[in-house]
C-alpha positions as CSV (number, residue, x, y, z in Angstrom):
1,X,0.0,0.0,0.0
2,X,2.9,2.3,0.8
3,X,4.2,1.7,-2.6
4,X,1.0,2.9,-4.3
5,X,1.1,6.1,-2.1
6,X,4.5,7.0,-3.4
7,X,4.1,5.6,-7.0
8,X,0.8,7.1,-7.9
9,X,1.8,10.8,-7.3
10,X,5.0,10.3,-9.2
11,X,3.0,8.7,-12.1
12,X,0.5,11.6,-12.0
13,X,3.4,14.2,-12.1
14,X,5.0,12.4,-15.1
15,X,1.7,12.2,-17.0
16,X,1.0,15.9,-16.1
17,X,4.4,16.9,-17.4
18,X,3.8,14.9,-20.6
19,X,0.4,16.5,-21.0
20,X,1.9,19.9,-20.4
21,X,4.6,19.3,-23.0
22,X,2.1,18.1,-25.6
23,X,-0.2,21.1,-25.0
24,X,2.7,23.5,-25.4
25,X,3.7,21.8,-28.7
26,X,0.2,21.9,-30.0
27,X,-0.2,25.6,-29.1
28,X,3.1,26.4,-30.9
29,X,1.9,24.5,-34.0
30,X,-1.5,26.3,-33.7
31,X,0.2,29.7,-33.7
32,X,2.3,28.7,-36.7
33,X,-0.9,27.6,-38.5
34,X,-2.7,30.9,-37.6
35,X,0.2,32.9,-39.0
36,X,0.0,30.9,-42.3
37,X,-3.7,31.4,-42.4
38,X,-3.3,35.2,-41.9
39,X,-0.9,35.3,-44.8
40,X,-3.4,33.5,-47.0
41,X,-6.3,35.7,-45.9
42,X,-4.2,38.8,-46.6
43,X,-3.5,37.6,-50.1
44,X,-7.2,36.8,-50.7
45,X,-8.2,40.3,-49.4
46,X,-5.7,42.0,-51.7
47,X,-7.0,40.0,-54.7
48,X,-10.6,40.8,-53.8
49,X,-9.8,44.5,-53.5
50,X,-8.2,44.4,-57.0
51,X,-11.5,42.8,-58.3
52,X,-13.7,45.5,-56.8
53,X,-13.3,47.7,-59.9
54,X,-14.4,44.9,-62.1
55,X,-17.5,44.2,-60.0
56,X,-18.4,47.9,-59.9
57,X,-18.2,48.0,-63.7
58,X,-20.4,45.0,-64.0
59,X,-22.9,46.5,-61.6
60,X,-23.0,49.7,-63.6
61,X,-23.5,47.9,-66.8
62,X,-26.3,45.9,-65.3
63,X,-28.0,49.0,-64.0
64,X,-27.7,50.6,-67.4
65,X,-29.2,47.6,-69.1
66,X,-32.0,47.5,-66.5
67,X,-32.7,51.2,-67.1
68,X,-32.8,50.8,-70.9
69,X,-35.0,47.7,-70.4
70,X,-37.4,49.6,-68.2
71,X,-37.7,52.4,-70.7
72,X,-38.3,50.1,-73.6
73,X,-40.9,48.2,-71.7
74,X,-42.7,51.5,-70.9
75,X,-42.5,52.6,-74.5
76,X,-43.9,49.3,-75.8
77,X,-46.6,49.4,-73.2
78,X,-47.6,52.9,-74.3
79,X,-47.6,52.0,-78.0
80,X,-49.6,48.8,-77.3
81,X,-52.1,50.9,-75.2
82,X,-52.5,53.5,-78.0
83,X,-53.0,50.8,-80.6
84,X,-55.7,49.0,-78.6
85,X,-57.4,52.4,-77.8
86,X,-57.3,53.3,-81.5
87,X,-58.9,50.0,-82.5
88,X,-61.5,50.3,-79.8
89,X,-62.4,53.8,-80.9
90,X,-62.4,52.8,-84.5
91,X,-64.9,50.0,-83.7
92,X,-67.1,52.4,-81.8
93,X,-67.0,54.9,-84.7
94,X,-67.9,52.2,-87.2
95,X,-70.8,51.0,-84.9
96,X,-72.0,54.6,-84.6
97,X,-71.9,55.0,-88.4
98,X,-73.9,51.8,-88.8
99,X,-76.5,53.0,-86.4
100,X,-76.8,56.3,-88.2
101,X,-77.0,54.6,-91.6
102,X,-80.1,52.6,-90.5
């Protein structure tokens, strides 16, 4: 029994030291990985900043096309409305002429 009372604390100290060493090693590796990740993220950010001009140009072209599309749709709508009103008025006029001819 006395052997276990002396052996178990020593075993726990050794396992604690090993665990502490492994933890320190993993933290150092983690810091190295974080530094590499920061470098990659900085490169990605620089590249995305360089593409912002292209995205802005694409957005402006899209807005212009949308504006032209909206204006053309309004124009066609007005023309179609005028044509249908003209045909409706023409029919009314012809019906009124027929009524007067009788």
